PDB file of N, CA, C and O in Angstrom:
ATOM      1  N   UNK A   1     -56.839  -0.937  14.535  1.00  0.00           N
ATOM      2  CA  UNK A   1     -56.625  -0.648  12.752  1.00  0.00           C
ATOM      3  C   UNK A   1     -58.762  -1.280  12.578  1.00  0.00           C
ATOM      4  O   UNK A   1     -59.327  -1.472  11.501  1.00  0.00           O
ATOM      5  N   UNK A   2     -59.601  -1.483  14.387  1.00  0.00           N
ATOM      6  CA  UNK A   2     -60.541  -1.320  13.705  1.00  0.00           C
ATOM      7  C   UNK A   2     -61.029  -0.040  14.415  1.00  0.00           C
ATOM      8  O   UNK A   2     -62.081   0.368  13.923  1.00  0.00           O
ATOM      9  N   UNK A   3     -60.568   0.690  15.413  1.00  0.00           N
ATOM     10  CA  UNK A   3     -61.174   2.007  15.793  1.00  0.00           C
ATOM     11  C   UNK A   3     -60.689   2.700  14.656  1.00  0.00           C
ATOM     12  O   UNK A   3     -61.044   3.863  14.848  1.00  0.00           O
ATOM     13  N   UNK A   4     -59.979   2.633  13.405  1.00  0.00           N
ATOM     14  CA  UNK A   4     -59.791   3.526  12.480  1.00  0.00           C
ATOM     15  C   UNK A   4     -60.954   2.996  11.547  1.00  0.00           C
ATOM     16  O   UNK A   4     -61.943   3.728  11.521  1.00  0.00           O
ATOM     17  N   UNK A   5     -61.005   1.872  10.791  1.00  0.00           N
ATOM     18  CA  UNK A   5     -62.374   1.890  10.182  1.00  0.00           C
ATOM     19  C   UNK A   5     -64.183   2.337  11.008  1.00  0.00           C
ATOM     20  O   UNK A   5     -65.232   2.811  10.572  1.00  0.00           O
ATOM     21  N   UNK A   6     -63.752   1.905  12.194  1.00  0.00           N
ATOM     22  CA  UNK A   6     -64.973   2.682  12.221  1.00  0.00           C
ATOM     23  C   UNK A   6     -65.379   3.982  12.369  1.00  0.00           C
ATOM     24  O   UNK A   6     -66.534   4.261  12.693  1.00  0.00           O
ATOM     25  N   UNK A   7     -64.170   5.153  12.070  1.00  0.00           N
ATOM     26  CA  UNK A   7     -64.547   6.352  11.913  1.00  0.00           C
ATOM     27  C   UNK A   7     -64.390   6.725  10.332  1.00  0.00           C
ATOM     28  O   UNK A   7     -65.004   7.560   9.668  1.00  0.00           O
ATOM     29  N   UNK A   8     -63.325   5.793   9.950  1.00  0.00           N
ATOM     30  CA  UNK A   8     -63.915   5.508   8.212  1.00  0.00           C
ATOM     31  C   UNK A   8     -65.523   5.239   8.103  1.00  0.00           C
ATOM     32  O   UNK A   8     -66.217   6.238   7.912  1.00  0.00           O
ATOM     33  N   UNK A   9     -65.985   4.335   8.179  1.00  0.00           N
ATOM     34  CA  UNK A   9     -67.698   4.094   8.379  1.00  0.00           C
ATOM     35  C   UNK A   9     -68.481   4.807   9.060  1.00  0.00           C
ATOM     36  O   UNK A   9     -69.613   4.614   8.617  1.00  0.00           O
ATOM     37  N   UNK A  10     -68.510   5.842  10.262  1.00  0.00           N
ATOM     38  CA  UNK A  10     -69.371   6.707  10.628  1.00  0.00           C
ATOM     39  C   UNK A  10     -68.639   8.209   9.786  1.00  0.00           C
ATOM     40  O   UNK A  10     -69.346   9.215   9.838  1.00  0.00           O
ATOM     41  N   UNK A  11     -67.407   8.321   9.119  1.00  0.00           N
ATOM     42  CA  UNK A  11     -67.559   9.588   8.292  1.00  0.00           C
ATOM     43  C   UNK A  11     -68.266   8.896   6.793  1.00  0.00           C
ATOM     44  O   UNK A  11     -69.460   8.810   6.506  1.00  0.00           O
ATOM     45  N   UNK A  12     -67.861   8.747   6.523  1.00  0.00           N
ATOM     46  CA  UNK A  12     -69.208   7.835   4.780  1.00  0.00           C
ATOM     47  C   UNK A  12     -69.760   7.534   5.124  1.00  0.00           C
ATOM     48  O   UNK A  12     -70.021   6.753   4.208  1.00  0.00           O
ATOM     49  N   UNK A  13     -70.944   7.160   6.320  1.00  0.00           N
ATOM     50  CA  UNK A  13     -72.461   7.159   7.296  1.00  0.00           C
ATOM     51  C   UNK A  13     -72.892   9.113   6.859  1.00  0.00           C
ATOM     52  O   UNK A  13     -73.757   9.737   6.244  1.00  0.00           O
ATOM     53  N   UNK A  14     -71.900   9.332   7.488  1.00  0.00           N
ATOM     54  CA  UNK A  14     -72.502  10.741   7.941  1.00  0.00           C
ATOM     55  C   UNK A  14     -72.524  11.374   6.201  1.00  0.00           C
ATOM     56  O   UNK A  14     -73.522  11.964   5.787  1.00  0.00           O
ATOM     57  N   UNK A  15     -71.525  11.189   5.482  1.00  0.00           N
ATOM     58  CA  UNK A  15     -71.637  12.370   4.076  1.00  0.00           C
ATOM     59  C   UNK A  15     -72.957  11.424   3.850  1.00  0.00           C
ATOM     60  O   UNK A  15     -74.054  11.685   4.344  1.00  0.00           O
ATOM     61  N   UNK A  16     -72.820  10.860   3.441  1.00  0.00           N
ATOM     62  CA  UNK A  16     -74.438  10.014   2.678  1.00  0.00           C
ATOM     63  C   UNK A  16     -75.374  10.593   3.015  1.00  0.00           C
ATOM     64  O   UNK A  16     -76.320  10.994   2.337  1.00  0.00           O
ATOM     65  N   UNK A  17     -75.117  10.706   4.439  1.00  0.00           N
ATOM     66  CA  UNK A  17     -77.032  11.162   4.662  1.00  0.00           C
ATOM     67  C   UNK A  17     -77.020  13.011   4.774  1.00  0.00           C
ATOM     68  O   UNK A  17     -77.957  13.772   5.018  1.00  0.00           O
ATOM     69  N   UNK A  18     -75.765  13.270   4.527  1.00  0.00           N
ATOM     70  CA  UNK A  18     -75.346  14.357   3.946  1.00  0.00           C
ATOM     71  C   UNK A  18     -76.367  15.065   2.731  1.00  0.00           C
ATOM     72  O   UNK A  18     -77.213  15.947   2.580  1.00  0.00           O
ATOM     73  N   UNK A  19     -75.566  13.904   1.935  1.00  0.00           N
ATOM     74  CA  UNK A  19     -76.291  13.785   0.200  1.00  0.00           C
ATOM     75  C   UNK A  19     -77.143  13.219   0.311  1.00  0.00           C
ATOM     76  O   UNK A  19     -77.743  13.000  -0.741  1.00  0.00           O
ATOM     77  N   UNK A  20     -77.648  12.719   1.398  1.00  0.00           N
ATOM     78  CA  UNK A  20     -79.550  12.038   1.256  1.00  0.00           C
ATOM     79  C   UNK A  20     -79.916  14.109   1.503  1.00  0.00           C
ATOM     80  O   UNK A  20     -80.297  14.722   0.505  1.00  0.00           O
ATOM     81  N   UNK A  21     -79.776  14.699   2.537  1.00  0.00           N
ATOM     82  CA  UNK A  21     -80.793  15.495   2.928  1.00  0.00           C
ATOM     83  C   UNK A  21     -79.359  17.371   2.095  1.00  0.00           C
ATOM     84  O   UNK A  21     -79.478  18.595   2.150  1.00  0.00           O
ATOM     85  N   UNK A  22     -78.856  16.922   1.814  1.00  0.00           N
ATOM     86  CA  UNK A  22     -78.653  18.334   0.865  1.00  0.00           C
ATOM     87  C   UNK A  22     -79.093  18.389  -0.237  1.00  0.00           C
ATOM     88  O   UNK A  22     -78.865  19.475  -0.771  1.00  0.00           O
ATOM     89  N   UNK A  23     -79.861  17.401  -1.084  1.00  0.00           N
ATOM     90  CA  UNK A  23     -79.768  17.599  -2.618  1.00  0.00           C
ATOM     91  C   UNK A  23     -81.370  17.659  -2.643  1.00  0.00           C
ATOM     92  O   UNK A  23     -81.783  18.400  -3.535  1.00  0.00           O
ATOM     93  N   UNK A  24     -82.614  16.900  -1.681  1.00  0.00           N
ATOM     94  CA  UNK A  24     -83.654  17.132  -2.292  1.00  0.00           C
ATOM     95  C   UNK A  24     -83.835  19.591  -1.900  1.00  0.00           C
ATOM     96  O   UNK A  24     -84.392  20.525  -2.477  1.00  0.00           O
ATOM     97  N   UNK A  25     -82.626  19.352  -0.162  1.00  0.00           N
ATOM     98  CA  UNK A  25     -82.974  20.879  -0.303  1.00  0.00           C
ATOM     99  C   UNK A  25     -82.611  21.572  -1.560  1.00  0.00           C
ATOM    100  O   UNK A  25     -83.278  22.587  -1.759  1.00  0.00           O
ATOM    101  N   UNK A  26     -81.806  21.313  -2.379  1.00  0.00           N
ATOM    102  CA  UNK A  26     -81.472  22.112  -2.862  1.00  0.00           C
ATOM    103  C   UNK A  26     -81.841  22.220  -4.060  1.00  0.00           C
ATOM    104  O   UNK A  26     -81.548  23.131  -4.835  1.00  0.00           O
ATOM    105  N   UNK A  27     -82.665  21.062  -4.312  1.00  0.00           N
ATOM    106  CA  UNK A  27     -83.498  20.811  -6.286  1.00  0.00           C
ATOM    107  C   UNK A  27     -84.932  21.864  -5.056  1.00  0.00           C
ATOM    108  O   UNK A  27     -85.611  22.618  -5.753  1.00  0.00           O
ATOM    109  N   UNK A  28     -85.114  21.883  -4.320  1.00  0.00           N
ATOM    110  CA  UNK A  28     -86.688  22.250  -3.710  1.00  0.00           C
ATOM    111  C   UNK A  28     -85.876  24.473  -4.499  1.00  0.00           C
ATOM    112  O   UNK A  28     -86.385  25.255  -5.302  1.00  0.00           O
ATOM    113  N   UNK A  29     -84.775  24.543  -3.811  1.00  0.00           N
ATOM    114  CA  UNK A  29     -84.744  25.439  -4.025  1.00  0.00           C
ATOM    115  C   UNK A  29     -84.659  26.238  -5.458  1.00  0.00           C
ATOM    116  O   UNK A  29     -85.310  27.193  -5.881  1.00  0.00           O
ATOM    117  N   UNK A  30     -83.568  25.444  -6.049  1.00  0.00           N
ATOM    118  CA  UNK A  30     -83.561  25.510  -7.279  1.00  0.00           C
ATOM    119  C   UNK A  30     -85.443  26.102  -8.187  1.00  0.00           C
ATOM    120  O   UNK A  30     -85.672  27.098  -8.873  1.00  0.00           O
ATOM    121  N   UNK A  31     -86.117  25.293  -7.876  1.00  0.00           N
ATOM    122  CA  UNK A  31     -87.255  24.829  -8.430  1.00  0.00           C
ATOM    123  C   UNK A  31     -88.050  26.530  -8.078  1.00  0.00           C
ATOM    124  O   UNK A  31     -88.464  27.377  -8.869  1.00  0.00           O
ATOM    125  N   UNK A  32     -88.014  26.514  -6.542  1.00  0.00           N
ATOM    126  CA  UNK A  32     -89.166  27.698  -6.202  1.00  0.00           C
ATOM    127  C   UNK A  32     -88.443  29.437  -6.789  1.00  0.00           C
ATOM    128  O   UNK A  32     -88.996  30.532  -6.891  1.00  0.00           O
ATOM    129  N   UNK A  33     -86.558  28.852  -7.155  1.00  0.00           N
ATOM    130  CA  UNK A  33     -86.116  29.957  -7.909  1.00  0.00           C
ATOM    131  C   UNK A  33     -87.182  30.723  -9.500  1.00  0.00           C
ATOM    132  O   UNK A  33     -87.563  31.804  -9.949  1.00  0.00           O
ATOM    133  N   UNK A  34     -87.219  29.571  -9.728  1.00  0.00           N
ATOM    134  CA  UNK A  34     -88.349  29.556 -11.051  1.00  0.00           C
ATOM    135  C   UNK A  34     -88.838  29.905 -11.219  1.00  0.00           C
ATOM    136  O   UNK A  34     -89.118  30.780 -12.039  1.00  0.00           O
ATOM    137  N   UNK A  35     -89.610  28.944  -9.863  1.00  0.00           N
ATOM    138  CA  UNK A  35     -91.346  29.294  -9.355  1.00  0.00           C
ATOM    139  C   UNK A  35     -91.442  30.861  -9.633  1.00  0.00           C
ATOM    140  O   UNK A  35     -92.164  31.402 -10.471  1.00  0.00           O
ATOM    141  N   UNK A  36     -90.512  31.501  -8.700  1.00  0.00           N
ATOM    142  CA  UNK A  36     -90.688  32.546  -8.385  1.00  0.00           C
ATOM    143  C   UNK A  36     -90.294  33.824  -9.631  1.00  0.00           C
ATOM    144  O   UNK A  36     -90.708  34.960  -9.859  1.00  0.00           O
ATOM    145  N   UNK A  37     -89.184  32.829 -10.291  1.00  0.00           N
ATOM    146  CA  UNK A  37     -89.259  34.487 -11.695  1.00  0.00           C
ATOM    147  C   UNK A  37     -88.921  34.102 -12.991  1.00  0.00           C
ATOM    148  O   UNK A  37     -87.856  34.130 -13.608  1.00  0.00           O
ATOM    149  N   UNK A  38     -90.494  33.591 -13.390  1.00  0.00           N
ATOM    150  CA  UNK A  38     -89.841  32.683 -14.666  1.00  0.00           C
ATOM    151  C   UNK A  38     -89.960  32.601 -16.108  1.00  0.00           C
ATOM    152  O   UNK A  38     -90.101  31.846 -17.070  1.00  0.00           O
ATOM    153  N   UNK A  39     -89.715  34.786 -15.407  1.00  0.00           N
ATOM    154  CA  UNK A  39     -90.014  35.401 -17.179  1.00  0.00           C
ATOM    155  C   UNK A  39     -88.641  35.957 -17.126  1.00  0.00           C
ATOM    156  O   UNK A  39     -88.200  36.476 -18.152  1.00  0.00           O
ATOM    157  N   UNK A  40     -87.749  35.904 -15.817  1.00  0.00           N
ATOM    158  CA  UNK A  40     -86.210  35.768 -16.465  1.00  0.00           C
ATOM    159  C   UNK A  40     -85.501  34.964 -16.734  1.00  0.00           C
ATOM    160  O   UNK A  40     -84.317  35.009 -17.068  1.00  0.00           O
ATOM    161  N   UNK A  41     -86.713  33.532 -16.506  1.00  0.00           N
ATOM    162  CA  UNK A  41     -85.577  32.116 -16.351  1.00  0.00           C
ATOM    163  C   UNK A  41     -85.916  32.334 -18.639  1.00  0.00           C
ATOM    164  O   UNK A  41     -85.213  32.098 -19.621  1.00  0.00           O
ATOM    165  N   UNK A  42     -87.416  32.907 -18.419  1.00  0.00           N
ATOM    166  CA  UNK A  42     -87.576  32.698 -19.971  1.00  0.00           C
ATOM    167  C   UNK A  42     -87.443  33.560 -20.975  1.00  0.00           C
ATOM    168  O   UNK A  42     -88.058  33.609 -22.040  1.00  0.00           O
ATOM    169  N   UNK A  43     -86.757  34.108 -20.636  1.00  0.00           N
ATOM    170  CA  UNK A  43     -85.589  35.904 -20.796  1.00  0.00           C
ATOM    171  C   UNK A  43     -84.468  34.989 -21.223  1.00  0.00           C
ATOM    172  O   UNK A  43     -84.312  34.986 -22.444  1.00  0.00           O
ATOM    173  N   UNK A  44     -83.719  34.282 -20.609  1.00  0.00           N
ATOM    174  CA  UNK A  44     -82.014  33.824 -20.732  1.00  0.00           C
ATOM    175  C   UNK A  44     -83.153  32.402 -21.382  1.00  0.00           C
ATOM    176  O   UNK A  44     -82.854  31.299 -20.924  1.00  0.00           O
ATOM    177  N   UNK A  45     -83.440  32.409 -21.617  1.00  0.00           N
ATOM    178  CA  UNK A  45     -83.418  30.572 -22.802  1.00  0.00           C
ATOM    179  C   UNK A  45     -83.508  30.847 -24.097  1.00  0.00           C
ATOM    180  O   UNK A  45     -82.927  30.434 -25.101  1.00  0.00           O
ATOM    181  N   UNK A  46     -84.739  31.986 -23.790  1.00  0.00           N
ATOM    182  CA  UNK A  46     -84.765  32.154 -25.491  1.00  0.00           C
ATOM    183  C   UNK A  46     -83.385  32.520 -26.640  1.00  0.00           C
ATOM    184  O   UNK A  46     -83.410  32.577 -27.870  1.00  0.00           O
ATOM    185  N   UNK A  47     -82.424  32.695 -25.834  1.00  0.00           N
ATOM    186  CA  UNK A  47     -80.875  32.939 -26.303  1.00  0.00           C
ATOM    187  C   UNK A  47     -80.205  31.633 -26.737  1.00  0.00           C
ATOM    188  O   UNK A  47     -79.532  31.296 -27.711  1.00  0.00           O
ATOM    189  N   UNK A  48     -80.570  31.145 -25.837  1.00  0.00           N
ATOM    190  CA  UNK A  48     -80.216  29.711 -26.342  1.00  0.00           C
ATOM    191  C   UNK A  48     -80.695  28.563 -27.821  1.00  0.00           C
ATOM    192  O   UNK A  48     -80.207  27.687 -28.535  1.00  0.00           O
ATOM    193  N   UNK A  49     -82.393  29.579 -27.536  1.00  0.00           N
ATOM    194  CA  UNK A  49     -82.961  28.261 -29.005  1.00  0.00           C
ATOM    195  C   UNK A  49     -82.028  29.152 -30.108  1.00  0.00           C
ATOM    196  O   UNK A  49     -81.969  28.806 -31.288  1.00  0.00           O
TER     197      UNK A  49
END
């Protein structure tokens, strides 16, 4: 039971670290695309206004 608990804990820690690393990278990619193509984003957002 102790090994199973350790394995579950290790998987949880790895998942948390992966989330903490992946979320800022994803936002950086999203903001990079917005800065690279602002005219396309403006054309799309006009339809929703």
